[in-house]
C-alpha positions in Angstrom: -24.8 6.9 2.0 -23.2 8.3 4.5 -19.6 8.7 4.4 -18.9 6.8 8.0 -20.7 3.4 5.5 -19.1 1.5 3.5 -21.0 -0.8 0.6 -21.5 -4.5 1.5 -19.3 -5.8 -0.9 -16.5 -3.2 0.8 -17.0 -4.4 4.1 -15.0 -6.8 6.3 -12.9 -10.1 3.8 -12.9 -7.8 1.0 -11.1 -4.8 2.7 -9.1 -7.1 5.1 -8.1 -8.6 1.5 -7.2 -5.7 0.1 -5.0 -4.5 3.3 -3.0 -7.4 2.8 -2.0 -7.7 -0.7 -0.8 -3.5 -0.2 1.4 -4.6 3.1 2.9 -7.6 1.6 3.3 -5.8 -1.7 5.1 -2.7 0.1 7.4 -5.2 2.4 8.1 -6.9 -1.2 9.4 -3.5 -2.5 10.9 -2.5 0.8 13.1 -5.2 0.3 14.7 -5.0 -2.9 12.6 -8.2 -4.3 11.4 -6.3 -7.4 10.8 -8.6 -9.3 8.0 -10.6 -7.1 6.9 -6.7 -6.1 6.3 -6.8 -10.1 4.6 -9.9 -9.8 1.7 -7.7 -8.1 0.8 -6.4 -11.1 -0.9 -7.6 -14.0 1.2 -8.8 -16.7 0.0 -5.4 -18.9 0.0 -3.6 -16.0 0.2 0.3 -15.3 2.0 2.3 -13.2 1.8 6.2 -13.5 3.8 9.1 -11.5 3.5 11.8 -12.0 7.1 12.4 -10.9 7.5 10.3 -14.0 7.5 11.4 -17.4 6.1 8.3 -18.8 4.2 5.4 -17.1 5.6 1.9 -16.5 3.4 -0.1 -18.8 3.9 -4.1 -18.7 5.7 -5.9 -15.7 9.2 -6.1 -17.9 9.1 -2.1 -17.5 7.6 -1.8 -14.2 10.4 -4.3 -12.9 13.0 -2.8 -14.4 12.1 1.1 -13.3 11.9 -0.5 -9.2 15.2 -2.0 -9.9 17.0 0.6 -10.6 15.8 2.9 -7.7 16.2 -0.3 -5.5 20.0 -0.2 -7.1 20.2 3.7 -6.4 19.1 3.5 -2.7 22.1 0.7 -2.3 24.6 2.7 -3.7 23.6 5.3 -1.3 23.3 3.5 1.6 19.4 4.7 2.3 16.8 2.6 3.3 13.3 3.3 2.0 10.1 2.4 3.2 6.6 2.4 2.4 4.1 3.5 4.8 0.6 3.4 3.5 -2.8 4.6 5.2 -6.4 5.7 5.4 -7.1 3.3 2.6 -10.3 3.0 0.9 -11.9 0.2 -1.1 -14.8 0.7 -3.6 -16.0 -3.0 -4.9 -16.6 -2.8 -9.0 -18.0 -5.5 -9.5 -17.3 -8.8 -8.4 -13.3 -9.7 -8.8 -12.6 -6.1 -9.5 -12.1 -3.3 -7.1 -10.6 0.3 -6.4 -9.0 1.2 -3.8 -7.3 4.8 -2.4 -4.5 5.5 0.4 -2.1 7.9 1.2 1.7 6.6 0.8 4.4 8.3 3.0 7.3 7.7 1.1 10.9 7.5 4.4 14.2 7.5 3.6 16.9 6.5 6.3 20.6 7.2 5.3 23.2 4.6 6.7 23.6 5.5 10.5 21.2 8.9 9.4 18.2 9.7 11.3 14.8 8.6 8.6 13.0 11.5 6.5 9.9 11.8 5.0 10.6 12.3 1.1 7.8 11.9 -0.3 3.6 12.4 0.4 1.4 10.9 -1.9 -1.6 10.1 -3.5 -2.4 6.1 -4.9 -5.3 4.8 -6.6 -5.4 1.3 -8.2 -8.2 -0.5 -9.5 -7.2 -4.2 -8.3 -8.5 -7.3 -10.4 -8.6 -11.1 -9.2 -6.4 -13.3 -11.6 -6.1 -16.7 -10.4 -7.5 -16.2 -6.8 -4.2 -13.5 -6.5 -5.1 -9.9 -6.2 -2.9 -8.0 -9.1 -3.1 -4.1 -9.7 -3.7 -3.4 -13.5 -3.5 -0.1 -13.3 -1.3 2.2 -9.9 -1.7 6.5 -10.3 0.7 8.3 -7.9 0.1 11.9 -7.0 2.8 13.2 -4.8 1.5 15.8 -3.6 4.1 18.7 -4.1 4.2 18.5 -7.6 0.2 19.5 -8.1 
């Protein structure tokens, strides 16, 4: 298969669904709606990042970690945004996909200029649960830490 070809299972509708899922998920996080954001993970989901010593496992731990970060940004008067691009989607089997994208984390202090704080690779195992997409396993790799 050439680089420009996508497997049939990852064309059209599936790719659009995953793109929309990511957009909604990042809007929730950037808006500070951490419980709803954590709800986009499976109950036993994993959020691992090379910037963190141990992964957050399960929605409760994922919620707590996101809430702590969100509260710290709010106290500092910083708006954080995530910009995802170069999304690729590979169908593994029915109801399970692997998605990979680049994510930029942009921070804007109140009254200040935006700054790219991190460039990352995001690798997800995304599963369909009761008709909705959920992250089962997320691996974040910050480029400056590899």
